[in-house]
N, C-alpha and C positions, 0 to 999 in steps of 0.2 A: 906569589899569590895564587897563580894558576897551577896547582899541583895536579897529579894524575887523578886524584879523587875528584877534584873540581871539574876536570875535563870529562870524566865519566858521567858526572852529574849533568853536565851540559848536553852530552849525547842523549842521556835519558830523557831530558826535557824535549829535545828535538824529536825523538822517536814517539814520545807521548803526544806531542802536539800534532804530528803527522797522523798518528793513529786515531786521535780524537776527531780530526777533520775528515779522515776517510770513513769512520763510523757514521758521522753526521751525513756525509755524502750519500752513503748507502741507504740510510734511514729516510732521508729526504726523497730519494728516488722511489722507495717502496711505500712510503706512508703519507706523502703530502700531495696536494694539488692546488691549483689556483682556486680562489673563491669564485663564486658565480659571476660577480661583477668583473673579474679579471680574465675570465675565460673568453676565448675566441669563439663567438657564436654566429651562426648564419643570420643575417638581417639585423645585426646589432645597430641600433640607431646611433649615428655619429654625434648627435647633439645631446645624448643622454648625460645628465649630471649625476655622477656617482658620489655617494656620501664619502667614499674613501678618499676622493680628491680633496674634500674639505678637511678630512682627518690628517692628510699629509702635512699640512702646515703645522699642526701640533706635533706630528712625528718628528719634523725637522728640529723643532725647539727642544723636544725631549732628547733627541740624538745629540744635540750640542751640549745639553746638560750632562749626559753620561760620559761622552768622550772628551769634552773640553772642561766642563765645570768640575767634575769629580777628579779628573786627572790633574789639573793644576792646583786644586785645593790640597792635594797630598804632597805638593812640592815644597812644603815648609821644611821638610827634613834637609839639613844643610848639605849633605853629601849623597842624597838619594834622588835627585831630581830626574835624571834619565829614567831610572827604574819606576818612579812614581807615575810619570806620564805614560811611559811605554808599556809597562805591565798593566796599567789601567786600560790601555788601548787593546792589548792582546786579550786580556780576560773578558773585557766587554764584548769583543767580537765573537769569542767562543761562547760566552753566555747567551748572547743575542740569538745565535743559531740553535743552541741546545735547548733553550727555553721554549722556542716555538714547538719543538717536538715534545718536550715534557708536558707543557700545558695542554697540548692536544691529546696526549696519552691519558692524562688524568681526567680530561673532559669525557673521553670515551669510556673510561672506567665508571665515571659517575652516571653516564647515560646508558650503561649496560649494552652498548653496541660498538662494533669495531668498524670504523669507516676511515677513508683517507682524511687527513687533517686539512681542512680548507685554510689556506694562507691568504690573509687580507692585510690591509693597512692596519687594522685593529690588532692583528696578530703580531705585526712587527713592533707596534707600540708596546704591546704586552711583553715582547722580547726585550725591549729597552728597559721597561720597568723591572723585569727580573734581573737584568744586568746591573741596574742600580742597586738592587738588594745585595748582589754579590760584591759590588764595590764598597758597600757599607761594611760587610764582613772583612773585606780586604783591608779596610782602614784600621781594624783592630789588630791585625797581624803584620802589617806592612813593615818590611825591613828585618823581620825576625825569622822568616821561613823561606824555603827555596822555591824556585819556579815550578818544580815538579809538584811540591806540596800545594802550591796555589792552584795549579791546574786540576789536581784531584779534588781539592776543596770546592772548586767551582762546580764540578760535575755532581758531587754529592749534594751540595747546597741546593741546586736547582731541582733535584728530585724531591727533596723534602719541601722546598718552597712551593712546588706545584701541588703537592698533596695538601699542604696547609691552605693554599689559595682556593682549591676546589671545595674543601670542607667549609671555609668561611663564606664563600660566594654562592655555592650551589646547595649545600646542606643547611647551614644556619641562615643563609641568605641575608647576611648583614650588609650594611651600607658602609663602604670604605672607599669613596671615590678617588681619594688622593693617596691611598696606600699607607696610612699612618701605622696600621697593624701589619697588613700583608707584606709591605715592602720594608718600611723603616724599622719597626720594632723587631720583626723577624730577623732581618739582616743584622741588626745590632747584637741581639742576644745569641744568635748563632755564632757570629764572629767572636764575641767575648768568651763564649764557652770553648771554642777552638783555641783562642789565645791562652786561656787559663791552662789548657792541657799541654800545648806544644811550645809555648814561649820558653826558650832557654833562660836560665837564671842570669847569665851574663848579659843578656840583651836588655834586662830591666834597668840596669844602671849604666848603660853604655853612654859615653859622652856625646856620641854622634846622634843620639836620639834628641835632637833639638834643632833650632833654626839659627840662621844668620840674617842680616838685614835684607839681602837680595832674595833669599829663599822665601821669606815672609811676604815680600812684595809680589813674587810670582804666585804664591798661594792666594793672595787677594784677587788675582785675575779670576781664579776659579770661583771664589766667593761671589764676585760681582755677576759673573755669568749665571750662576745658580740662582741668585737673588732675583735677577731680571726675568729669567725663564720659568720660575717656579709656578706662576699662575697657569701657564700652559701645561706643565706637568700634571697638576691636579685636575685640570679641565679637559684633558686630551680625550677622554672617553665618556664625557658627560652628555654628548649628543647636541644637536643643533636646536636648542630651546632655551627657555629661561633658566633651566637647571645649569646649563653651561655658563651663562653670563653671571649667574649668582655665584658659581664656584670661582670664577675669575675675580669677582669683586671681593668676596670674602678672603681669598688667599692674598690678594694685594694689600688689603687693609691689615690683615694679621701680620704680614711680613714687615710692613712699615712700622707698626707699633712695636714689634719685637726688636727691630733695629735700634730704635730710640732707647728702649729700656736696656738693651745689651750694652750700649755705649755708657749709659749712666751708671749701671752697676759695675762695669769694668773699672771705671775710675774710682768708685766708692770703695771697692773691696780689695784692689791691688795695692801693693806696697808703694808708698810715696804718692798715692793717688794718681798714678800714671796708667794710661790705657795699656792693656796687654793684647797683642795681636791674635793670640789664640782665641780670645773671647770674640774679637771683631770678625775673625775669619769664620767662626763656627756658630756662635750663639745668635748672631744676627739672622741666621737661616732657620732657627728652630720654629718660628711662627708658621712657616710653610709646611713643616712636618706635622705640627700639632693640629692645624686646622684641616688637614687632609681628609680625615674621616668624616667630618661634618660640613665640609666646604659647600656641598650642594644643598644643604638644609637652610631653612629660614632662620638665620642667626641675627637678623636685624642690624647687621654691620657692627653694632656695639658689642655683640657677642663675639664676632670675629676678632675685634680689637682686644677684647678681654683675653681671648685665647692666646693672641700674640704676646701680650704683656706677660701672661703667666709663663708661657713657653720661654721667652727671653730671660725671665727671672730664674727659672729652674735650670736652664742650660748654663747661664753665666755662673751661678753659684755652684753648679756641678763641676765646672772646670776649675773653679777656685778652691773648693773645699772637698767635694765628694771624691773626685778622681784620685787625689793624693791619698785620701783615707783608704780607699779600696785597694790601692796598690801596696801601701805600707802594712795594712792589717790583713789582707787576704791574698796578696800576691797577684792581684788581677791587673795586668799591664795592658793598657789600652792606648796604642800608639797615637791614633788620631782623635781620641776622645769620642768615639761613636756612641758611647752610652749617654753622653751629655747632649749630643746633637740629634741622634736618631732614636736611642732607646727610651729615655724618659719622656721626651716630647711625643714619641709615637704612642706610648701608653697613655699620656695625657690626652692625645687625640682620640684614642679609643674610649676613654672615660667621657669626654665631651660628647661623643656620638651617643653614648648611653643616655646621658642627660637630655640631649636634644630629642632623642626618640621618645623618651618617657613623657615629655611635656608637650608633645605635638597637640595642637588644637586646630580644629577645622577652620576657625576664623583667621588663622595665620596663613592659610593656603588658599583661601577663596572667599568670595562674598556669599555664595550660595552653597548648599550642602553638596550638590552634584559636582560643582566646580572644585570645591575643596577636596572631595574624595578623589577626583581625577588628578589633581595636582599632587596630593599626598602619594598617590600610586606611582607617579613619575619619580618621586624621590625615594619612597619606600615601596618597592613593587609588591611585597607581601602584604603590606597594610592596605593596599588597594584591592586585595582579594579576601579580606576578612581578618587578618592578623591585627590584634589590638596593640596600642601603644606600649603597654607594659610588657607584652610578649616580645615585641620588637626590641625593647630595651634589654630584656633578659638575653636575647640572642646576641645582641651587641656585646654584652658583658661576657657571655660564654666565648665569644670570639677572642677576647683578650686572653682568657685562660688557655684556649687551644693554641693560640700563637706562641705564648710563652712556653708551653709544654713541648710543642713541635720544635721550636728553636733550640731549646736546651737539650732535648734528646737528640735531635739531628746534629747539633754541634758536638755533642759528646761522641756520637758515632764517627763523625768526620775527624775529630781530634784523635780518637783511638786509631783510626786508619792511618792518619798522617804520622803517628808515632811508631808505626811498624818499622823496624830497623832498615829493611830494604828500601823503604819509601822515604824515610826520614830526611836524609840528605840535607842536614842543616848547613846554612852558609858558614864559611870560615870567618867572615867578618859580618857585622850587623850594620844596617843603615848606611851601606857604602856601595856606590855604583861600581867600584873597581872589582867587585865580586863577579859581575856579569858583563861589563862593557869595556870595549877599547876606549880608553880615556884620552881626550886631548890634554894639553898642558893645563894644570890647575890655574884658575885666575888668581889675581893678586891677593884677594881676601883670604882664600884658602891657604895660599903659601904662607901668608903672615900668621894665620892661625896655627899651621903646622909648626912653624918656627917657634911660636910662643909655647907650644906643648913640648918642645925639645925633640921634635921628630923631623925627618927629612921630608921635603915636599915630594909628592908622589909622581911628579912629571917624568923624572928620569926613569923610574921603574916602568912607567907606561911605555916609554920608548924602548926600553930593554925587552919588554914583552913582545913588541912588534918585531924586533930583530930576531928573537927566538922563533917566532912564528914563521918568518921568512926563511930561516935556516931549515 
């Protein structure tokens, strides 16, 4: 299994990882500084309550989502559990650092001034958000590409991600508090484009691209963590006011409604009216994705519930009918089904924000005109300075188009780079941990599965590998 080519590829990854970290080290030294609240200053009052300390509680929740939730959600692949969790760990750690620099760079470009990037609790939350977008793209290609390709994809992804983010938030000034467009839709369509370009044909019909009983159980750990923490994800940067509480409430209601509908539709649409774990692991989360863009708006709770119901419906039916159609008709292989969990619900979230912005009424945000204008300005900053509801809705709509365009173009560029022969480095086997890891003895389930397939259990091969290395 470990040929000379595979060994060379492993060395290439190690050198690339060291090089990337060294580059980030140099850039952090040259281009970043503590934010004002974190600087050591003379006479700093010891009892001063920083907003960043309040934000840290949300940062820890988001951190758990990225490193635990996404990691375990991808362990559904029956022979790729080590790689799913560990590569999620590595790529998120890399993306977290790189995103702080990239976001700061694009903010400087937008402001037309070059200053040191102030790093705050908000900055590292944004770093986690960017890592989440990378993990969504990773879900589209997991098991089909090499570690070198994943590392390069992450670097390119975040450069385009940062550009798209600054266009939507600084130029169009849309509202997308939970990242339905900036994080989810962008990550999904970037990853799908890369997958369409680089996925080897053999990987699309590989028997190991599937689950067994215990791998689905591990994946449900990721689902539960994500489902519980999602209100914190959407509300992390909403600020300490009614906007933040409204975001939490809308997200929680949307997730609950989505969960119920996903269970119902899974049983209704699957063979023999049995639940399918792929629906329960993924479609139950779509409500958090879809409500993200409008979570801080006045949705009257029933609106949030309707968004969750719609998202659960779209996602479940997407897994059942659309994903097989896209693969069979267009060759679009989506390992984790990110189109159904992040792509379509993300676009739905963008459309819901368009509608919510278009129908804003003063009486929905206050009892007096001055109070209403002030509260509207908290949710829609530009509407507080004169932008009309219809103009805000058009900007929200433009944000959908820009996100799709940036994701597709950026994904095509990344796919082209990853297809260069010197970089390509395709795995020798797909969806299998033995490609990258020293393996312990396979457990009983996998030994039985190998025997049924007429193959030898890989435990002895793993031991032989260790002997070769010691020699």
